[in-house]
VEXNU-523228 format. One record per atom (N, C-alpha, C, O, CB): x, y, z; residue in three letters. Coordinates in pm, whole numbers, plus 50000, padded with zeros to 5 digits. Glycine has a CB too. Layout:
<rs>
XYZALA ...
</rs>
This chain:
<rs>
942383079334271MET 942283077634415MET 940893072434451MET 939893076334390MET 942583090934489MET 940853063834551THR 939563058734598THR 938883069334685THR 939513079134725THR 939743045534677THR 937633067234712THR 936893076534798THR 937533077034936THR 937653087834995THR 935413072434809THR 937943065634988HIS 938593065335120HIS 939863073835120HIS 940083081735211HIS 938923050835160HIS 940683072235018GLN 941923079935010GLN 941643094834997GLN 942343103035058GLN 942753075134893GLN 940633098334919THR 940273112334901THR 939813118535032THR 940233129535068THR 939173113734794THR 938953111335105LEU 938453116535233LEU 939563117035336LEU 939633126535415LEU 937293107935284LEU 940423107035339LEU 941543106835432LEU 942493118435405LEU 942983124835498LEU 942293093435422LEU 942753121135280SER 943603132335243SER 942973145635286SER 943663154235340SER 943853132435092SER 941673147135264ALA 940983159335305ALA 941003160935457ALA 941173171935508ALA 939533159235255ALA 940843149835530LEU 940893150235677LEU 942253154735727LEU 942333163435814LEU 940553136535735LEU 943303148935675THR 944643152335723THR 945013166635685THR 945683173535762THR 945673142435667THR 944583171135569GLU 944843184935529GLU 944083194635620GLU 944633204935660GLU 944423187135381GLU 942843191435653TYR 942053199735745TYR 942733200335881TYR 942843211035941TYR 940613194235758TYR 943193188835930ASP 943853188436060ASP 945173196236058ASP 945513203136154ASP 944113173836102ASP 945903195235948ARG 947153202635935ARG 946913217635944ARG 947653224836010ARG 947863199135804ARG 945863222435876LYS 945533236735881LYS 945083240836022LYS 945443251536069LYS 944433240035780LYS 944303232136087GLN 943843235336222GLN 944993235736322GLN 944923243136420GLN 942803225136267GLN 946033227936298SER 947153227136392SER 947923240236404SER 948663242236500SER 948103216136350SER 947733249036309LYS 948403262036314LYS 947613272436392LYS 948083283636411LYS 948653266936173LYS 946423268936437LYS 945553278436508LYS 945663276636658LYS 946003265936708LYS 944083276736463LYS 945363287336728ALA 945343286736874ALA 944223277536921ALA 943153277036860ALA 945183300936935ALA 944473270337028GLY 943453261437083GLY 943323248337008GLY 942323241337023GLY 942143268237082GLY 944323244836928TYR 944283232436850TYR 944273220336943TYR 945023219737041TYR 945493231736754TYR 943413210836912ASN 943333198336987ASN 944203187936917ASN 943863183236809ASN 941843193436999ASN 945313184436979ARG 946253175236913ARG 945703161036904ARG 946283152536835ARG 947573174936988ARG 944593158236970TYR 943963145036962TYR 942833144736858TYR 942193134436839TYR 943423141037099TYR 942593155836793ALA 941463156936701ALA 941563147036585ALA 940553141236545ALA 941363171036647ALA 942753145136530LEU 942893136336414LEU 942413122236444LEU 941803115836359LEU 944343136036367LEU 942673117336564GLY 942183104136603GLY 940673103436603GLY 940083093336562GLY 942713100436740GLY 940033114136650HIS 938563114636649HIS 938043115236506HIS 937043108936472HIS 938063126836729HIS 938723122936422TYR 938313123836281TYR 938413110136214TYR 937523106336138TYR 939173134136206TYR 939483103036241LEU 939673089936178LEU 938613079836225LEU 938143071636146LEU 941073084536208LEU 938243080536352LYS 937183071836404LYS 935853075136336LYS 935083066136301LYS 937063073336558LYS 935583088036318ALA 934353092036250ALA 934373087636103ALA 933333083836049ALA 934153107236260ALA 935543088036039LEU 935653083135902LEU 935403068135897LEU 934773063135803LEU 937023086435844LEU 935903061035996GLN 935653046636004GLN 934153043836018GLN 933623034835954GLN 936443040436124GLN 933473051636101ASN 932023050036117ASN 931303053435987ASN 930323046835951ASN 931513059036230ASN 931783063635916THR 931193067135787THR 931273055335691THR 930303052035623THR 931903079435725THR 932423048935688GLU 932603037535599GLU 931733025735640GLU 931273018135555GLU 934073033335596GLU 931493024135770LYS 930593013535815LYS 929173016135767LYS 928483007035721LYS 930613012335969LYS 928733028735777TYR 927393032235728TYR 927273029435579TYR 926263024035533TYR 927073047035757TYR 928293033235502VAL 928263030935358VAL 928223015935328VAL 927513011635237VAL 929493037535290VAL 928963008035405SER 928952993535383SER 927592987435418SER 927242976635369SER 930052986835466SER 926832994235504LEU 925482989635538LEU 924452994135435LEU 923272990835447LEU 925082994635676LEU 924893001735334GLY 923993005635226GLY 923493019935231GLY 922673023735147GLY 922842996735225GLY 923953027935325TYR 923513041835332TYR 924323050235233TYR 925483047235207TYR 923673047435475TYR 923703060635177PRO 924443069435084PRO 925593076435156PRO 925513079435275PRO 923493079935021PRO 926663079035082LEU 927853085335140LEU 927513098935200LEU 928003102235308LEU 928933086935033LEU 926693106735134ARG 926363120135186ARG 925673119135321ARG 926013126635413ARG 925463127635088ARG 924723110135335ASN 924033108435463ASN 925003103735571ASN 924923108235686ASN 922873098435449ASN 925893094735536ALA 926873089835633ALA 927793101135679ALA 928073102335798ALA 927703078335572ALA 928253109335585LEU 929143120435622LEU 928443130735709LEU 929023135535807LEU 929683127235496LEU 927203134335675THR 926503144435754THR 926103139335892THR 925853147335982THR 925263149235681THR 926063126235909ASN 925763120736041ASN 927023119336128ASN 926933119736250ASN 925093107236027ASN 928153117836066CYS 929393115636141CYS 930233128236160CYS 931073128736249CYS 930223105236073CYS 930023138336077PHE 930793150836084PHE 929843162536087PHE 928653161236056PHE 931773151935965PHE 930373174236123GLN 929563186236123GLN 930413198336088GLN 931643197636089GLN 928873188236260GLN 929743209236059GLY 930423221836036GLY 931333222035914GLY 931073215535813GLY 931203225436155GLY 932413229835928ARG 933343231535817ARG 934003218435774ARG 934243216235655ARG 934403241535855ARG 934283210035870LEU 934913197235836LEU 933983188935749LEU 934423182735652LEU 935283189335963LEU 932713188735782CYS 931743181235701CYS 931693186935559CYS 931713179435462CYS 930343181735765CYS 931633200135548ASP 931613206335415ASP 932883203335338ASP 932833201135217ASP 931413221335427ASP 934023203235406THR 935293200035342THR 935263185935284THR 935703183735171THR 936443201435441THR 934743176535362LEU 934683162635315LEU 933653160835204LEU 933883153235110LEU 934343153335431LEU 932533167835214LEU 931523166935108LEU 932093172434977LEU 931863166634871LEU 930253174735148LEU 932813183534985ARG 933443189034864ARG 934463179134806ARG 934523177134685ARG 934143202534895ARG 935253173034893ALA 936273163434848ALA 935623151634777ALA 936193145934683ALA 937113158434967ALA 934423147834821ALA 933713136634759ALA 932813141134644ALA 932033133234591ALA 932873129434864ALA 932923153934605SER 932123159734496SER 930633158634524SER 929843155634434SER 932453152734363SER 930243161234648LEU 928843161234689LEU 928453175234732LEU 929323183234769LEU 928603151034805LEU 927143178634728PRO 926733191934771PRO 926983193934921PRO 926793184835000PRO 925243194234740PRO 927423206034958ILE 927693208835099ILE 926373209335176ILE 925283209135117ILE 928473222135116ILE 926473210035308MET 925283210235394MET 924463222835367MET 925013233635347MET 925683209435543MET 923153221235368SER 922273232835354SER 922253240535486SER 922733235535588SER 920833228435314SER 921713252435483LYS 921623260435606LYS 920793253235711LYS 921113253935830LYS 921023274235576LYS 919743246435668GLU 918893239135761GLU 919643227535826GLU 919533225235946GLU 917653233935690GLU 920403220235744GLU 921203209135798GLU 922253214235895GLU 922493208135999GLU 921863201235684GLU 922883225335861ALA 923913230835948ALA 923313235536081ALA 923943234236186ALA 924623242535878ALA 922103240936076LYS 921473246336197LYS 920813235536281LYS 920933235436403LYS 920453256936159LYS 920093226336215TYR 919283216536287TYR 919823202336285TYR 919263193536351TYR 917913216336231TYR 920903199836212GLY 921443186436203GLY 921013179736074GLY 920253185435996GLY 921023178036322GLY 921503167636051PRO 921193160735925PRO 919713158135908PRO 918993155936006PRO 921963147635916PRO 919263158335782SER 917853156135754SER 917453141635778SER 916293138835808SER 917523160135612SER 918403132435764ILE 918133118235789ILE 919093113535897ILE 920303113135876ILE 918293109735658ILE 918553109936011ARG 919373105136123ARG 919543090136108ARG 918553082736105ARG 918733108836262ARG 920773085536099LEU 921073071336086LEU 921103064736223LEU 921393071236323LEU 922413069236013LEU 920823051736228PRO 920863044736358PRO 922273044236414PRO 923253044936340PRO 920303030536345PRO 922363043036546GLU 923673042036612GLU 924353029136570GLU 923713018836551GLU 923523042536766GLU 925663029836554LEU 926463017936524LEU 926843010936654LEU 927113017636754LEU 927733021536443LEU 926882997836655PRO 927322990936776PRO 928822993036797PRO 929572994036700PRO 927012975836767PRO 929252993836922ASP 930662995436953ASP 931342981836949ASP 931432974937051ASP 930863002237092ASP 931822978036830ALA 932432964736814ALA 933912965836781ALA 934462957236713ALA 931722956936705ALA 934562976436829ASP 936002978036798ASP 936842972836907ASP 938072973436898ASP 936342992436771ASP 
</rs>
């Protein structure tokens, strides 16, 4: 499986588990997919996958995706204060 397929599978599995909980946002998967698209744009611009993921996702979802990509999960500092490397904003060209 490619990295994209692995991350997409992890995203849909995470969303499926969340859908069984109270307060589930049925529009969340669309937001996750947009963030995955932004992650891939950052990677295509030459940024490391880990930095792209920590800039586009947060919390448990970010850790889930990092694990799926066989990368170290967010440190306590990253989880509390945000990513250690802030990437520039992407232009809205969609």
